[in-house]
N, C-alpha and C positions, 0 to 999 in steps of 0.2 A: 461508487459503482466500479466493480472490477473491470480492468481492461481486457482486451482479447487474450493476451498472454497469460494472465491470471486465470481467466475462465478455461483456457485450453489446458492449463496445468490441473485444474480441478477435474476436467473431463478425462484427462490422462490417468488421473489417480483412480477415478470411478472405473474406467476401462480395466485397469490392473486388478482392482478388487473384484470385478465381475468375472474376470478370467481365472483368478486364483481361488475363488470361493466355490465350494461344491453346493453350498446352500445359501440362497439369497431370498429374503422375504420382504415384500413391500407392504407397508401398512399405513392406514390413515389414522392419525392420532388426534383428530379434531375433537375438541371437547374435553381432553384430558387436562388435569390440573398439573402444575409444576411438580408437586410432590409425587403424583402418579408416574409421570415421565422419568423423574429421578429414580424412583424405585425400580422401574423397568430397565433403565440404563444400568443400574447396579447388578441387577439379576443377569442381564445379558453379559456384562463385562466379566462377572465371575465365571461364566460358562465359556469365556474366550471368544465372544461374539462381538463384532464392532457394529455399533448402531449409530446411524447418522441421518439427519434431516437434510435432504438434498433437493435441489431444484429440479423439477420435472424435465425441463429443457436440457439440462446437463446430463441427466440420466439417459434421456432419449438419444442425445448426440453420442454419448459413450457407447450405448447399445448398438446404434447405427455403425459406428466406426469398427466394432468388432464383429458385426454381422449377426447380431442377436435379434431375431425377428419375433414379433408378437407382444412386445412389451408396451407399445403405444397406447392401447385402450386402457391400460391401468395407470397411466401417468397423468392423472387429473386430480385436482384438489391438493391437499397436503399430503406429502409422501415422506415416510421415514423408511430407511433401508437397513436391514440387518444382514451383515456379511459373515459367513462362517465356513470353515474347512469341513465341518460335519454337516451334511445335507439335512439331518433330522433335528439337530439341536435348536436352531432358531425357530423352526416351525413349532416345536414342543413348547418352548418358553412363551412365544407370542400368543399361541392359542390358549395356553393355561392362563396367561395374564389377562387375555381378552375375555375369558369366562367370568373373572372377577371385576373386570373393568370394561363395561360394555361399550365405552367410547372408542376403544381400540378396535378397528376393523381391518382384517387382513384383506388386501387387494389381490395379490398374486405372488409368485415366486419364480425363482430360476433354480432348477435342480439339475446338476450335472449338465449345464448348458442349454437346457430346455425350459421354455417359459410354461408355467402351469397356473391354473386359476386357484382361487381361494379354496374350492372344494378339495383339490388335490393336496393342498398344503394341510388341510384338516386331516386328510387320510394319512399323510406323511407323519403328522404329529401323533397319530395313533400307534405308529410303529414303535417297537422297543428301541432304546438308545443303542449306539454303536457298541458300547461296552457290554450290554446285555446280549446283543446279537453275537458278539465274539465269544462270550461265555457259553452261549447255547451251542455254538459251533464246536467249541473245545470240549464241551461235555458230550456232544454227539460223537466226536472223535475218540474220546476217552472211554466211552461205554464198551465198544467192541474190544478194546485193549484189555480193559478190566475183566471182561468176560473170558477172553482168551487166557489170561493169567489164572483165573479161577478154574478153568478147564484143565490147564496144564498142572496146576497144584493138586487136583483131585487124585490122580494115580499116586503121587508122592505122598499125599495124606494118607491114602489107603494102605500104602506100603509101610509107613510109619506105624499105623494102627496094627498092622499085621505083625511087624517086628516086635512091637510092645507086647502083643499077645504071646508071641513065641517066648519072649524074655520071661513073662509071668509064669508060663507053663514050665519052663526050664527051671525057674527058681522054686516052684512048687514041688518039682521032682527031686530037687537036690537036697 
Protein backbone atom coordinates (compact mmCIF):
# COMPACT_ATOMS: atom_id res chain seq x y z
CA UNK A 1 0.00 0.00 0.00
CA UNK A 2 1.59 3.31 -1.06
CA UNK A 3 2.22 5.81 1.72
CA UNK A 4 1.01 9.42 1.74
CA UNK A 5 4.09 10.82 -0.03
CA UNK A 6 3.81 8.28 -2.86
CA UNK A 7 0.09 8.97 -3.24
CA UNK A 8 0.70 12.73 -3.30
CA UNK A 9 3.36 12.23 -5.97
CA UNK A 10 0.80 10.37 -8.13
CA UNK A 11 -1.81 13.09 -7.49
CA UNK A 12 0.72 15.77 -8.49
CA UNK A 13 1.48 13.87 -11.67
CA UNK A 14 -2.25 13.63 -12.51
CA UNK A 15 -2.66 17.37 -11.78
CA UNK A 16 0.18 18.16 -14.18
CA UNK A 17 -1.35 15.96 -16.90
CA UNK A 18 -4.78 17.53 -16.43
CA UNK A 19 -3.33 21.03 -16.71
CA UNK A 20 -1.06 20.29 -19.70
CA UNK A 21 -3.60 18.34 -21.75
CA UNK A 22 -6.10 20.00 -24.09
CA UNK A 23 -8.06 16.77 -24.35
CA UNK A 24 -8.71 14.24 -21.61
CA UNK A 25 -11.16 11.36 -21.96
CA UNK A 26 -12.34 9.11 -19.12
CA UNK A 27 -13.50 5.63 -20.06
CA UNK A 28 -14.77 2.49 -18.37
CA UNK A 29 -12.90 -0.52 -19.72
CA UNK A 30 -14.79 -3.16 -17.68
CA UNK A 31 -15.14 -6.42 -19.65
CA UNK A 32 -12.32 -5.78 -22.09
CA UNK A 33 -9.77 -8.53 -22.63
CA UNK A 34 -6.04 -8.01 -22.14
CA UNK A 35 -5.50 -8.17 -25.91
CA UNK A 36 -8.19 -5.51 -26.51
CA UNK A 37 -6.62 -3.19 -23.93
CA UNK A 38 -3.16 -3.79 -25.41
CA UNK A 39 -4.43 -3.01 -28.91
CA UNK A 40 -6.07 0.19 -27.62
CA UNK A 41 -2.89 1.24 -25.80
CA UNK A 42 -0.82 0.74 -28.97
CA UNK A 43 -3.28 2.77 -31.05
CA UNK A 44 -3.28 5.60 -28.51
CA UNK A 45 0.51 5.55 -28.09
CA UNK A 46 0.99 5.83 -31.87
CA UNK A 47 -1.16 8.98 -31.79
CA UNK A 48 0.94 10.44 -28.95
CA UNK A 49 -1.78 9.94 -26.35
CA UNK A 50 -1.01 8.75 -22.83
CA UNK A 51 -3.49 6.17 -21.53
CA UNK A 52 -3.50 5.19 -17.86
CA UNK A 53 -5.70 3.31 -15.46
CA UNK A 54 -6.04 5.54 -12.39
CA UNK A 55 -7.74 5.35 -9.03
CA UNK A 56 -10.86 7.51 -8.90
CA UNK A 57 -9.88 8.99 -5.54
CA UNK A 58 -6.54 10.18 -6.91
CA UNK A 59 -8.14 11.72 -10.01
CA UNK A 60 -10.75 13.37 -7.76
CA UNK A 61 -8.05 14.81 -5.47
CA UNK A 62 -6.02 16.08 -8.42
CA UNK A 63 -9.10 17.70 -9.99
CA UNK A 64 -10.06 19.31 -6.67
CA UNK A 65 -6.54 20.67 -6.15
CA UNK A 66 -6.52 22.41 -9.54
CA UNK A 67 -10.12 23.62 -9.19
CA UNK A 68 -11.59 21.41 -11.91
CA UNK A 69 -15.29 21.10 -11.07
CA UNK A 70 -17.82 18.55 -12.34
CA UNK A 71 -15.69 15.43 -12.63
CA UNK A 72 -16.99 13.69 -9.46
CA UNK A 73 -20.13 12.09 -10.98
CA UNK A 74 -17.99 10.31 -13.58
CA UNK A 75 -15.42 8.92 -11.13
CA UNK A 76 -17.15 5.65 -10.31
CA UNK A 77 -16.23 2.11 -11.27
CA UNK A 78 -13.14 1.35 -13.33
CA UNK A 79 -11.57 4.44 -14.88
CA UNK A 80 -8.96 4.73 -17.59
CA UNK A 81 -7.83 8.19 -18.62
CA UNK A 82 -6.41 9.30 -21.98
CA UNK A 83 -4.35 12.53 -21.91
CA UNK A 84 -3.50 14.44 -25.11
CA UNK A 85 -2.33 17.84 -26.32
CA UNK A 86 -4.88 17.50 -29.15
CA UNK A 87 -8.44 17.86 -27.83
CA UNK A 88 -9.95 15.79 -30.68
CA UNK A 89 -7.50 12.86 -31.03
CA UNK A 90 -8.32 10.86 -27.86
CA UNK A 91 -12.06 11.27 -28.46
CA UNK A 92 -11.75 10.03 -32.06
CA UNK A 93 -9.64 7.00 -31.20
CA UNK A 94 -11.67 5.92 -28.15
CA UNK A 95 -15.04 6.39 -29.90
CA UNK A 96 -13.85 4.42 -32.96
CA UNK A 97 -12.41 1.70 -30.74
CA UNK A 98 -15.65 1.62 -28.73
CA UNK A 99 -17.66 0.99 -31.92
CA UNK A 100 -15.73 -2.25 -32.50
CA UNK A 101 -15.38 -3.15 -28.80
CA UNK A 102 -18.69 -2.52 -27.05
CA UNK A 103 -17.13 -3.10 -23.62
CA UNK A 104 -15.34 0.26 -23.76
CA UNK A 105 -17.67 2.97 -22.50
CA UNK A 106 -16.86 6.68 -22.61
CA UNK A 107 -17.69 8.34 -19.30
CA UNK A 108 -16.74 11.98 -19.81
CA UNK A 109 -13.90 14.24 -20.76
CA UNK A 110 -12.09 17.48 -20.10
CA UNK A 111 -11.70 19.73 -23.12
CA UNK A 112 -9.69 22.92 -22.73
CA UNK A 113 -10.28 22.85 -18.95
CA UNK A 114 -14.06 22.21 -19.13
CA UNK A 115 -15.70 18.95 -18.04
CA UNK A 116 -18.02 17.54 -20.71
CA UNK A 117 -20.23 14.46 -20.83
CA UNK A 118 -19.97 11.43 -23.10
CA UNK A 119 -22.35 12.97 -25.66
CA UNK A 120 -20.03 15.97 -26.12
CA UNK A 121 -17.06 13.62 -26.49
CA UNK A 122 -18.95 11.84 -29.30
CA UNK A 123 -19.63 15.21 -30.95
CA UNK A 124 -15.96 16.09 -30.61
CA UNK A 125 -14.96 12.80 -32.22
CA UNK A 126 -17.09 13.71 -35.26
CA UNK A 127 -14.95 16.81 -35.88
CA UNK A 128 -12.12 16.61 -38.41
CA UNK A 129 -8.64 16.19 -36.97
CA UNK A 130 -6.40 19.17 -36.26
CA UNK A 131 -4.38 18.51 -39.42
CA UNK A 132 -7.52 18.42 -41.59
CA UNK A 133 -8.82 21.64 -40.02
CA UNK A 134 -5.48 23.37 -40.62
CA UNK A 135 -5.48 22.16 -44.23
CA UNK A 136 -9.02 23.51 -44.68
CA UNK A 137 -8.03 26.89 -43.22
CA UNK A 138 -4.96 27.07 -45.45
CA UNK A 139 -7.02 26.11 -48.50
CA UNK A 140 -9.52 28.82 -47.59
CA UNK A 141 -6.71 31.35 -47.29
CA UNK A 142 -5.05 30.16 -50.49
CA UNK A 143 -8.21 30.34 -52.66
CA UNK A 144 -8.49 34.17 -52.69
CA UNK A 145 -4.76 34.49 -53.39
CA UNK A 146 -5.02 32.04 -56.33
CA UNK A 147 -8.02 33.97 -57.62
CA UNK A 148 -6.10 37.24 -57.37
CA UNK A 149 -3.15 35.75 -59.25
CA UNK A 150 -5.49 34.56 -62.01
CA UNK A 151 -7.16 37.97 -62.22
CA UNK A 152 -3.79 39.71 -62.42
CA UNK A 153 -2.55 37.28 -65.06
CA UNK A 154 -5.62 37.86 -67.26
CA UNK A 155 -4.55 41.23 -68.74
CA UNK A 156 -0.96 40.01 -69.17
CA UNK A 157 -2.22 36.89 -70.96
CA UNK A 158 -4.44 39.03 -73.23
CA UNK A 159 -1.51 41.30 -74.00
CA UNK A 160 0.69 38.32 -74.89
CA UNK A 161 -2.05 37.02 -77.23
CA UNK A 162 -2.38 40.47 -78.81
CA UNK A 163 1.39 40.76 -79.32
CA UNK A 164 1.46 37.26 -80.80
CA UNK A 165 -1.27 38.29 -83.27
CA UNK A 166 0.63 41.47 -84.17
CA UNK A 167 3.78 39.38 -84.76
CA UNK A 168 1.84 36.99 -87.03
CA UNK A 169 0.34 39.91 -88.98
CA UNK A 170 3.77 41.53 -89.44
CA UNK A 171 5.30 38.20 -90.51
CA UNK A 172 2.57 37.68 -93.08
CA UNK A 173 3.11 41.22 -94.47
CA UNK A 174 6.85 40.79 -94.78
